[in-house]
C-alpha positions in Angstrom: -14.3 0.2 -13.2 -15.2 2.9 -15.9 -16.2 1.9 -19.4 -18.1 3.4 -22.1 -21.9 2.3 -22.0 -24.1 2.3 -25.3 -27.8 1.1 -25.2 -29.6 -0.1 -28.2 -33.2 -1.3 -28.5 -33.8 -5.0 -29.5 -35.3 -3.6 -32.8 -32.3 -1.5 -33.5 -30.0 -4.8 -33.0 -32.4 -6.4 -35.4 -32.0 -3.9 -38.1 -28.3 -3.6 -37.5 -27.8 -7.4 -37.8 -30.5 -8.4 -40.4 -32.4 -10.6 -38.1 -36.1 -11.2 -37.1 -37.3 -10.7 -33.4 -39.3 -13.6 -31.9 -41.0 -13.1 -28.5 -39.3 -9.9 -27.7 -40.7 -6.5 -27.6 -39.0 -4.2 -30.0 -38.4 -1.4 -27.7 -36.7 -3.6 -25.1 -33.3 -1.7 -24.1 -30.1 -3.7 -24.6 -27.1 -2.4 -22.8 -24.5 -5.3 -22.5 -23.4 -8.4 -23.9 -22.9 -11.4 -21.6 -22.4 -15.2 -21.6 -25.8 -17.2 -21.4 -25.3 -18.1 -17.6 -24.5 -14.2 -16.5 -27.0 -12.5 -18.6 -29.8 -10.3 -17.3 -32.9 -8.4 -18.6 -30.7 -5.9 -20.3 -28.3 -8.4 -21.7 -28.0 -10.0 -25.1 -26.3 -13.4 -25.6 -26.0 -16.0 -28.1 -26.5 -19.8 -29.0 -24.2 -20.9 -31.8 -24.4 -24.9 -30.8 -27.8 -26.3 -30.5 -26.5 -28.8 -28.0 -26.4 -26.0 -25.5 -30.0 -25.1 -26.0 -30.8 -26.3 -22.5 -28.6 -23.7 -20.8 -30.1 -21.2 -23.1 -33.6 -22.0 -21.7 -32.3 -21.4 -18.1 -30.7 -17.9 -19.2 -32.5 -14.7 -18.0 -31.0 -12.9 -21.2 -33.2 -10.1 -22.5 -32.4 -11.2 -25.8 -30.7 -14.3 -27.3 -28.9 -14.5 -30.9 -29.8 -17.8 -32.5 -30.2 -19.8 -35.6 -33.5 -19.4 -37.3 -34.8 -23.1 -37.0 -33.5 -23.3 -33.0 -36.4 -24.0 -30.7 -36.1 -21.9 -27.6 -39.8 -21.8 -26.7 -41.2 -18.3 -25.7 -37.8 -17.1 -24.9 -36.9 -13.8 -26.6 -34.8 -14.6 -29.5 -33.2 -12.5 -32.4 -33.2 -15.0 -35.4 -30.2 -14.9 -37.8 -27.4 -16.7 -39.7 -24.2 -16.6 -38.0 -25.2 -15.8 -34.5 -21.5 -16.0 -33.2 -20.5 -13.4 -35.6 -23.7 -11.2 -34.9 -22.5 -11.5 -31.1 -19.1 -10.3 -32.0 -20.5 -7.3 -33.6 -22.9 -6.6 -30.8 -19.9 -6.5 -28.3 -18.5 -3.9 -30.7 -21.6 -1.7 -30.5 -22.4 -2.1 -26.8 -18.7 -2.0 -25.4 -17.1 0.2 -27.7 -13.2 0.7 -27.0 -12.8 4.3 -25.4 -10.5 6.6 -26.8 -7.1 6.9 -25.0 -7.1 9.7 -22.4 -3.7 11.4 -23.5 -1.9 13.9 -21.3 1.3 15.6 -21.8 2.4 14.6 -18.3 3.7 11.0 -17.9 1.2 10.7 -14.8 -2.2 11.6 -15.8 -3.5 14.3 -13.6 -6.6 12.2 -12.7 -4.2 9.2 -11.6 -4.3 8.8 -7.6 -0.7 7.8 -6.7 0.0 6.4 -3.2 2.4 7.4 -0.7 5.9 6.4 -1.2 5.4 5.4 -5.0 8.4 5.7 -7.1 8.0 6.5 -10.9 11.1 6.5 -13.1 11.6 8.6 -16.0 9.9 7.2 -19.2 7.2 5.3 -17.1 3.5 6.4 -18.0 0.3 6.3 -15.7 -3.1 6.6 -17.5 -6.2 8.6 -16.7 -8.1 7.3 -13.4 -5.5 4.8 -12.6 -4.9 4.1 -9.0 -1.4 3.1 -7.4 -1.4 1.8 -4.0 1.2 2.7 -1.3 5.0 1.9 -2.2 4.6 0.9 -5.8 7.7 1.2 -8.1 7.6 1.6 -11.8 10.8 1.3 -13.7 11.6 3.1 -17.0 9.4 2.4 -19.9 6.5 0.9 -17.8 3.2 2.0 -19.1 0.2 1.4 -17.0 -3.2 2.2 -18.8 -6.5 3.9 -18.0 -8.8 2.9 -15.1 -6.1 0.3 -13.7 -5.7 -0.4 -10.1 -2.6 -1.6 -8.5 -2.2 -2.7 -4.8 0.3 -1.5 -2.3 4.0 -2.5 -2.9 3.7 -3.8 -6.7 6.8 -3.7 -8.6 6.8 -3.4 -12.5 10.1 -3.8 -14.4 11.3 -2.1 -17.4 9.2 -2.5 -20.4 6.0 -3.7 -18.7 2.9 -2.8 -20.2 -0.3 -3.1 -18.3 -3.4 -2.5 -20.3 -6.5 -0.5 -19.4 -8.9 -1.8 -16.7 -6.4 -4.3 -15.1 -6.1 -5.0 -11.5 -3.3 -6.1 -9.5 -3.4 -6.9 -6.0 -0.8 -6.0 -3.3 2.8 -6.9 -3.6 2.5 -8.0 -7.4 5.8 -8.3 -9.2 6.0 -8.3 -13.1 9.4 -8.7 -14.8 10.6 -6.9 -17.8 8.7 -6.9 -21.1 5.7 -8.6 -20.0 2.1 -7.7 -21.0 -1.0 -8.0 -18.9 -4.3 -7.2 -20.6 -3.6 -7.5 -24.2 -6.4 -8.8 -26.4 -7.4 -12.2 -26.5 -6.9 -14.5 -29.8 -10.7 -14.3 -30.7 -11.9 -14.6 -34.4 -14.7 -15.9 -36.2 -14.6 -17.2 -40.0 -17.1 -15.0 -42.1 -17.6 -15.0 -45.7 -14.0 -16.3 -46.3 -12.1 -14.0 -43.8 -11.3 -13.9 -40.2 -13.2 -11.3 -38.4 -12.0 -10.1 -34.9 -14.2 -10.6 -31.8 -13.8 -7.6 -29.7 -11.9 -8.3 -26.4 -13.4 -5.9 -23.8 -13.0 -7.8 -20.5 -10.0 -7.3 -18.1 -7.3 -9.2 -16.1 -7.6 -9.7 -12.1 -4.3 -10.4 -10.3 -4.3 -11.5 -6.9 -1.8 -10.8 -4.0 1.7 -11.9 -4.0 1.8 -13.1 -7.5 5.1 -12.8 -9.4 5.0 -12.9 -13.2 8.2 -13.5 -15.0 9.8 -11.9 -18.0 8.0 -11.9 -21.6 5.0 -13.2 -20.2 1.6 -12.5 -21.9 -1.8 -12.6 -19.9 -4.9 -11.9 -22.3 -7.8 -10.2 -21.0 -11.0 -11.7 -21.2 -13.7 -11.4 -24.0 -16.3 -9.9 -21.8 -15.2 -11.0 -18.1 -11.9 -11.1 -16.4 -8.8 -13.4 -16.9 -7.9 -14.2 -13.3 -4.7 -15.2 -11.7 -5.1 -16.2 -7.9 -3.0 -15.1 -5.1 0.3 -16.6 -4.5 0.7 -18.0 -8.1 4.3 -17.7 -9.8 4.6 -17.4 -13.4 7.6 -18.3 -15.0 9.4 -16.5 -18.1 7.6 -16.8 -21.7 4.3 -18.0 -20.5 1.1 -17.4 -22.4 -2.2 -17.4 -20.4 -5.2 -16.7 -22.9 -8.8 -15.1 -22.6 -10.9 -15.9 -19.7 -8.5 -18.5 -18.1 -9.0 -18.9 -14.5 -5.8 -19.8 -12.4 -6.3 -20.6 -9.1 -4.1 -19.6 -5.9 -0.6 -20.8 -5.4 -0.2 -22.3 -8.8 3.2 -22.7 -10.6 3.3 -22.3 -14.5 6.7 -22.8 -15.7 8.4 -21.6 -18.7 6.9 -21.5 -22.2 3.7 -23.2 -21.0 0.6 -22.0 -22.8 -3.1 -22.1 -21.5 -5.8 -22.0 -24.1 -9.0 -19.9 -23.3 -11.6 -20.3 -20.8 -9.6 -23.2 -19.0 -9.8 -23.3 -15.3 -6.9 -24.4 -12.9 -7.6 -25.3 -9.3 -5.4 -24.4 -6.4 -1.8 -25.5 -6.2 -1.6 -26.7 -9.7 1.8 -27.2 -11.3 2.4 -27.1 -15.0 5.9 -27.9 -15.8 8.0 -26.5 -18.7 6.4 -26.5 -22.2 2.8 -27.8 -21.1 0.2 -27.0 -23.6 -3.4 -26.8 -22.1 -6.4 -26.9 -24.7 -9.4 -24.6 -23.9 -12.5 -25.1 -22.1 -11.3 -27.8 -19.5 -10.7 -27.9 -15.8 -7.5 -29.1 -14.1 -8.4 -30.0 -10.6 -6.3 -28.7 -7.5 -2.9 -30.1 -6.6 -2.6 -31.5 -10.0 1.1 -31.9 -11.8 1.5 -32.0 -15.4 5.1 -33.1 -16.4 7.0 -31.1 -19.0 6.5 -31.2 -22.7 2.9 -32.6 -21.9 -0.3 -31.7 -23.6 -3.6 -31.9 -21.5 -6.6 -32.5 -24.0 -9.3 -33.2 -21.3 -10.2 -32.4 -17.7 -8.3 -33.8 -15.1 -9.7 -34.4 -11.5 -8.0 -33.1 -8.3 -4.5 -34.6 -7.3 -3.6 -35.8 -10.9 -0.3 -36.5 -12.0 0.1 -36.6 -15.8 2.6 -36.6 -18.4 2.9 -37.2 -22.2 1.3 -36.4 -25.5 -1.6 -36.4 -25.0 -1.2 -36.4 -21.1 -2.2 -39.6 -19.3 -1.4 -40.8 -15.7 2.2 -40.8 -15.2 2.7 -44.3 -14.3 1.0 -45.4 -17.6 3.0 -43.0 -19.8 6.2 -44.3 -18.0 5.3 -47.7 -18.8 4.3 -47.0 -22.3 7.9 -45.4 -22.9 9.7 -48.5 -21.5 7.7 -50.5 -23.6 8.7 -48.4 -26.6 12.3 -48.6 -25.5 12.4 -52.5 -25.7 10.7 -52.6 -29.2 14.2 -52.4 -31.3 15.5 -55.6 -29.2 12.1 -57.4 -29.8 12.2 -56.6 -33.4 15.8 -58.1 -33.5 14.4 -61.2 -31.8 11.7 -61.6 -34.2 13.6 -61.4 -37.3 15.9 -64.1 -36.0 13.1 -66.2 -35.7 
């Protein structure tokens, strides 16, 4: 998967960000931004919340952005104010957005089109993109640069697939859906909301069907994933870095916040909201109009706002329905 690579030394990062190096050679090359648990010797990561200092101490990052007073022992640290904002700026420098590789032809000369593909008038295919055998692109479809589509994919009118997106075999995307748009990531700096660059991608497994007007955001750094066999209804929102397991059902107007993980065979009924950074265990069911505010174990069946075990919610609703009669009885004495 092609991307623009930029390398800066630790000292150059320190000068750009206005920080101070601690236990880090100034000439150490830094070429990527990674989360603490994925970082390596050439990576920069960040610690914005001191309660995650233990995770930082286990990291192999070549440089960690942190507050001036945080204690990370002899780990290589760049100490500065607003480490999260510094992290966002580092993403922009080390993972710059490539300029679009425009071509007069609707299918770029460097794209590889499999046998039996049908590309309608008005559809476009970007540079270095690969389409497997038998793909069908309807009018108005745009597939960006460096994408990979497996065999037998079908994209209906108006579908937009952003750069670096990967679709498995036999993926169907219905009209006006967007796969790979920027995630909703901002940090408040000096009274304004500064954008955090979104430089990840989206991976969709085999035999996935995505309804109309669905939005699936790419990850901040790594992928947003939709597992094989999952079916996504119309008007569903999947935020950046969400990990959806295999054979899940995401029903209309459901929204899943960033970095949440769904196991396999999870069902989210209509208009379900899920907060970020939680896990929903495999074979769990969330009833319609519910809001999931905490992680759920495998096999859960929850409903309500906030979502709780269905039997508990049903009993509470039954009790609520009896309240008017009870109040009338109390007034009568």
